[in-house]
C-alpha positions as CSV (number, residue, x, y, z in Angstrom):
1,M,5.2,10.5,-15.4
2,Q,2.7,8.8,-13.4
3,V,3.8,7.2,-10.1
4,I,2.1,5.0,-7.4
5,M,3.0,3.9,-4.1
6,G,2.1,0.4,-2.3
7,G,2.5,-2.4,-0.2
8,S,1.3,-3.3,3.4
9,G,0.6,-0.9,6.0
10,S,3.5,-0.1,8.2
11,T,6.7,-0.2,6.1
12,G,6.9,3.5,5.7
13,S,5.6,4.4,2.8
14,S,4.3,7.6,4.4
15,L,7.6,8.6,5.6
16,L,9.1,8.3,2.1
17,K,6.0,9.8,0.2
18,N,7.1,13.0,2.7
19,I,10.8,12.8,1.6
20,L,9.7,12.9,-2.3
21,N,7.0,15.0,-1.6
22,R,10.3,17.6,-0.8
23,N,11.8,17.3,-4.0
24,D,10.6,19.9,-6.5
25,D,9.9,18.2,-9.6
26,I,7.5,15.6,-7.5
27,F,4.2,16.5,-6.2
28,A,2.9,13.5,-3.8
29,G,-0.7,14.5,-2.2
30,G,-2.6,12.7,0.5
31,E,-4.0,9.2,0.4
32,T,-6.8,9.0,-1.9
33,A,-7.5,5.1,-2.4
34,F,-8.5,5.5,-5.8
35,F,-5.7,3.5,-7.9
36,A,-6.7,0.8,-5.3
37,K,-9.7,-0.1,-7.3
38,K,-10.1,-2.7,-10.1
39,M,-13.1,-1.3,-12.0
40,I,-11.4,2.1,-12.8
41,Y,-8.6,0.3,-15.0
42,E,-11.3,-2.4,-16.5
43,N,-14.3,-0.3,-17.1
44,W,-13.5,3.2,-16.9
45,D,-17.0,4.2,-17.9
46,K,-19.0,2.2,-15.3
47,A,-16.7,3.3,-12.9
48,K,-16.6,7.2,-13.0
49,S,-20.0,7.2,-11.7
50,R,-19.2,5.8,-8.8
51,V,-16.0,7.4,-8.1
52,L,-17.5,9.8,-5.5
53,K,-19.9,7.7,-3.9
54,R,-19.1,6.0,-0.2
55,K,-20.7,3.2,1.4
56,L,-22.6,0.4,-0.5
57,F,-22.5,2.1,-3.6
58,G,-18.6,3.6,-3.1
59,L,-15.7,1.5,-5.1
60,R,-14.3,-1.1,-3.3
61,N,-10.8,-1.7,-2.8
62,H,-9.1,-4.9,-4.9
63,G,-6.6,-5.7,-2.1
64,W,-7.1,-7.1,1.0
65,H,-8.0,-3.8,2.9
66,I,-11.8,-3.1,3.0
67,Y,-12.3,0.4,2.0
68,N,-15.5,1.9,0.0
69,G,-15.4,4.9,-1.9
70,T,-12.3,7.4,-2.7
71,D,-10.7,10.7,-1.1
72,L,-10.0,12.9,-3.8
73,L,-11.6,16.0,-2.5
74,Q,-8.9,16.7,-0.1
75,K,-7.8,20.5,0.1
76,E,-4.3,20.3,-1.8
77,Y,-6.0,18.6,-4.5
78,L,-7.6,21.8,-5.3
79,W,-11.3,20.1,-6.2
80,Q,-14.8,21.3,-5.2
81,Q,-17.0,18.3,-5.6
82,N,-19.3,19.8,-8.5
83,D,-16.4,20.2,-10.6
84,L,-15.0,16.8,-10.1
85,Q,-18.4,15.3,-10.9
86,V,-18.0,17.6,-14.4
87,A,-14.8,16.7,-14.8
88,L,-15.1,12.5,-14.1
89,F,-18.1,13.0,-16.5
90,R,-16.8,14.5,-19.1
91,S,-13.4,12.5,-19.0
92,R,-13.0,9.9,-22.0
93,D,-10.7,7.4,-20.1
94,L,-8.8,6.6,-16.9
95,L,-5.7,8.3,-18.2
96,D,-7.9,11.7,-19.5
97,F,-9.2,11.6,-16.1
98,T,-5.8,11.4,-14.2
99,N,-4.1,14.3,-16.3
100,T,-7.0,16.9,-15.3
101,F,-7.3,15.5,-12.4
102,Y,-3.4,16.3,-11.5
103,A,-3.1,19.2,-13.8
104,K,-4.0,22.1,-10.5
105,S,-1.7,20.4,-8.4
106,L,1.1,20.3,-11.2
107,N,0.4,23.8,-12.3
108,L,0.5,25.0,-8.4
109,S,4.0,23.3,-7.2
110,G,5.6,23.6,-10.5
111,A,6.2,19.6,-10.7
112,H,5.9,17.9,-13.5
113,I,5.5,13.8,-11.9
114,W,2.2,13.2,-9.6
115,L,3.1,10.8,-7.2
116,E,-0.1,9.0,-5.3
117,K,0.8,6.5,-2.0
118,T,-2.4,4.3,-1.1
119,P,-1.0,0.9,0.6
120,A,-3.4,-0.9,-0.8
121,N,-2.7,0.3,-4.3
122,S,-0.1,-2.6,-4.9
123,A,-3.0,-5.1,-5.4
124,C,-3.3,-3.2,-8.9
125,F,0.1,-2.6,-9.7
126,A,-0.1,-4.9,-12.3
127,S,-3.3,-3.1,-14.1
128,F,-1.7,0.6,-13.5
129,L,1.7,-0.4,-15.6
130,R,-0.8,-1.6,-18.5
131,S,-2.9,1.2,-18.1
132,F,-0.4,3.8,-17.7
133,E,2.4,3.8,-20.3
134,N,5.0,6.1,-19.0
135,G,3.9,5.1,-15.2
136,K,6.0,3.5,-12.6
137,V,5.3,1.7,-9.1
138,I,7.0,1.5,-5.9
139,H,7.0,-1.7,-3.8
140,M,7.7,-0.7,0.3
141,V,8.6,-3.3,1.8
142,R,9.6,-4.5,5.6
143,N,11.0,-7.5,7.8
144,P,7.5,-9.3,8.0
145,F,7.5,-9.6,11.7
146,D,8.4,-6.2,12.8
147,T,5.5,-5.0,10.1
148,I,2.8,-7.5,11.8
149,A,3.7,-6.3,15.3
150,S,3.0,-2.7,14.4
151,L,0.4,-3.5,12.5
152,Q,-1.0,-5.2,15.3
153,K,-0.1,-2.1,17.8
154,R,-2.3,-0.2,15.4
155,G,-5.6,-2.4,16.5
156,Y,-5.7,-4.9,13.9
157,D,-5.9,-8.6,14.7
158,L,-3.5,-11.1,14.5
159,Y,-5.2,-12.8,11.2
160,Y,-6.1,-9.6,9.1
161,A,-2.7,-8.4,9.8
162,V,-0.8,-11.3,8.8
163,G,-3.3,-11.0,5.4
164,I,-2.4,-7.3,4.9
165,Y,1.2,-8.1,4.7
166,L,1.1,-11.2,2.8
167,L,-1.2,-10.2,-0.4
168,N,-0.2,-6.5,-0.4
169,S,3.1,-8.0,-0.4
170,V,2.8,-10.7,-2.9
171,C,0.9,-8.6,-5.6
172,G,3.6,-5.9,-5.3
173,A,6.2,-8.8,-5.9
174,S,4.6,-10.2,-8.9
175,V,5.4,-6.8,-10.8
176,M,9.1,-6.7,-9.3
177,T,10.9,-7.8,-12.5
178,S,9.8,-4.6,-14.8
179,S,11.8,-2.0,-15.4
180,R,9.3,0.0,-14.1
181,C,8.7,-1.3,-10.9
182,L,11.2,-0.5,-7.6
183,T,11.4,-2.2,-4.7
184,V,12.5,0.2,-1.9
185,K,13.4,-1.8,2.0
186,Y,12.2,-0.1,4.8
187,E,15.4,-1.2,6.4
188,D,17.6,0.6,3.6
189,L,15.8,3.7,3.8
190,I,16.7,4.0,7.5
191,S,19.9,2.7,8.1
192,D,21.0,4.9,4.5
193,P,18.8,7.4,3.8
194,E,20.9,9.1,1.3
195,I,22.1,6.0,-0.8
196,T,18.5,5.1,-0.8
197,V,16.8,8.2,-1.6
198,R,19.3,8.6,-4.6
199,S,18.7,5.0,-6.2
200,I,14.9,6.5,-6.1
201,C,15.6,9.9,-7.5
202,S,17.4,7.7,-10.3
203,F,14.2,5.7,-10.8
204,L,12.0,8.5,-11.1
205,D,14.6,10.3,-13.8
206,V,14.8,13.8,-10.9
207,P,17.9,15.0,-9.6
208,Y,18.5,14.2,-6.3
209,Q,18.7,16.9,-3.7
210,S,20.0,17.2,0.0
211,R,16.8,18.5,1.6
212,M,14.9,16.0,0.4
213,L,16.0,14.4,4.1
214,I,15.2,17.5,6.0
215,P,11.6,18.0,7.7
216,Q,10.4,20.9,6.0
217,G,7.9,22.0,8.6
218,E,4.8,21.0,6.1
219,K,1.7,19.8,7.5
220,V,0.5,17.2,6.0
221,S,-3.2,15.3,5.9
222,E,-1.9,12.3,7.2
223,P,-0.8,12.8,11.3
224,K,1.5,10.2,12.9
225,L,0.5,6.8,12.6
226,Y,-0.9,5.4,15.7
227,G,1.5,2.5,16.7
228,W,4.4,4.1,14.8
229,K,7.5,4.8,17.3
230,Y,8.5,8.2,15.3
231,D,6.7,11.2,13.1
232,E,6.7,10.6,9.7
233,T,7.2,14.4,9.2
234,K,9.9,14.3,11.1
235,A,13.7,13.5,10.8
236,I,14.3,10.0,9.7
237,G,14.6,7.9,13.1
238,K,15.5,4.0,13.7
239,G,13.0,2.9,16.4
240,S,10.5,0.7,14.6
241,V,13.5,-1.5,13.1
242,G,13.3,-4.9,15.1
243,R,10.0,-4.2,16.9
244,F,9.5,-7.8,17.2
245,N,12.5,-8.5,19.1
246,T,10.8,-6.2,21.6
247,L,7.5,-8.1,21.7
248,S,7.0,-10.4,24.8
249,D,7.6,-14.7,24.1
250,E,4.4,-15.0,23.8
251,M,3.1,-12.3,21.2
252,Q,6.4,-13.6,19.1
253,H,5.4,-17.0,19.4
254,E,1.7,-16.1,18.2
255,I,3.2,-13.8,15.0
256,L,5.5,-17.0,14.0
257,E,2.8,-19.2,14.1
258,A,0.6,-17.0,12.1
259,V,3.3,-16.1,9.5
260,N,3.8,-20.5,9.1
261,M,0.1,-21.0,9.1
262,V,-1.6,-18.2,6.5
263,Q,-1.3,-18.6,3.0
264,V,-2.7,-17.7,-0.6
265,N,-5.0,-20.6,-1.5
266,E,-5.8,-21.2,-5.2
267,V,-8.6,-19.0,-5.3
268,G,-6.5,-16.4,-3.9
269,K,-3.4,-16.8,-6.9
270,S,-6.2,-17.1,-9.5
271,Y,-8.0,-13.7,-8.5
272,Y,-4.5,-11.6,-7.9
273,D,-2.8,-13.9,-10.9
274,V,0.1,-14.3,-8.7
275,S,2.2,-17.5,-7.7
276,I,3.8,-16.6,-4.4
277,Q,1.5,-19.2,-1.4
278,N,3.3,-17.7,1.8
279,I,5.8,-15.0,3.7
280,Q,8.2,-17.8,3.5
281,E,8.6,-17.6,-0.2
282,L,8.4,-13.7,0.4
283,C,11.1,-13.6,2.4
284,G,13.3,-15.9,0.0
285,I,12.8,-13.3,-2.9
286,L,13.3,-9.8,-0.7
287,N,16.2,-11.7,1.2
288,Y,14.5,-11.3,4.9
289,D,15.2,-14.3,7.2
290,F,12.4,-16.5,8.2
291,Y,12.2,-18.7,11.1
292,S,10.0,-22.0,11.3
293,I,7.9,-23.5,13.8
294,G,6.3,-26.6,14.7
295,K,4.2,-25.7,17.8
296,R,0.5,-24.4,16.1
297,T,-1.7,-23.2,19.5
298,T,-3.1,-20.3,17.7
299,Y,-4.9,-22.2,15.2
300,K,-8.2,-22.4,16.7
301,K,-7.9,-18.1,17.7
302,L,-7.2,-17.8,13.6
303,K,-10.0,-19.7,12.9
304,K,-12.3,-17.4,14.5
305,Q,-10.4,-14.2,13.1
306,E,-11.1,-15.5,9.9
307,L,-14.4,-16.4,10.2
308,K,-15.0,-12.9,11.5
309,D,-13.4,-11.3,8.4
310,R,-14.9,-13.3,6.3
311,I,-18.9,-12.6,7.5
312,Q,-17.7,-8.7,7.4
313,R,-16.3,-8.9,3.4
314,V,-19.7,-10.7,2.4
315,R,-21.7,-8.3,4.6
316,R,-19.8,-4.9,2.7
317,G,-20.5,-6.8,-0.7
318,Y,-16.5,-7.4,-1.2
319,P,-15.3,-10.2,-3.7
320,T,-12.8,-11.5,-1.4
321,G,-15.7,-12.6,0.7
322,F,-17.1,-14.8,-1.8
323,Y,-13.6,-15.8,-3.4
324,Y,-11.7,-16.2,-0.3
325,P,-8.1,-15.9,-0.9
326,L,-6.7,-17.3,2.2
327,R,-6.1,-20.6,3.9
328,I,-4.8,-21.4,7.3
329,Q,-2.9,-24.6,7.1
330,K,-2.5,-26.3,10.6
């Protein structure tokens, strides 16, 4: 079985990935950004020559994250660049390549399921499910206000943080009705980890193992994320639930305004093939509380950040710079 995980950044996907990697039947390596590239699903013969390239010639993420290239040469995947180039050249299609790529790691670990976690994967969930008839996706979600507060703490400006949450979550939600998609709430994982992990194991058709919730002293390629209040390789903690409520009144007000103003425009709906327009709709679907606000004092600040973001996308050659998917509703 092939599994990818995605959603907005700062939703606990690294924590869940480490938990699942402790199951004997699952191999979950480091983030590759590979499955977040639309071209690998639509034109493999063209894409495979660019998989290992970077910068201008690197494959671009389909979603909101700006990231060129992939990270397939991490030690845990057991590939050298020359050998991987040969494997890419010889591959008949995407499925053939991924079977070859993961064979080494699966053989060494004794697992029969591979799982790859990159937050931007959610933008390509629908393409992945079409390409892998036995594949499954896990959509990680978290309270939008807590998530955006955490993303800001990690260094993203307010507009970019709202964009990450909105677009990644909207794309993930678009496949929620599929029997091959499981939506996992961060709050459920934190408050009732055993029940939540048992349900995930059932979804993946693997037995639950109690040691999955016990840190194994693993050495992982992803260190503790800046802005998080806990280490994803250690015991589950509750420190990041309700993070929004710990902010100053001014910061809370700015997040509330931005969440009420930033929306997916008609171009974005078409580009990502989604129907959900804003975080208010997402909250209704995901059963999170939403808070409306009348005052809109951050409009000019968000517009400046929007302009900066769009210029950066155009300079990097991103389609989302030309087919801009968001708008700020005053």
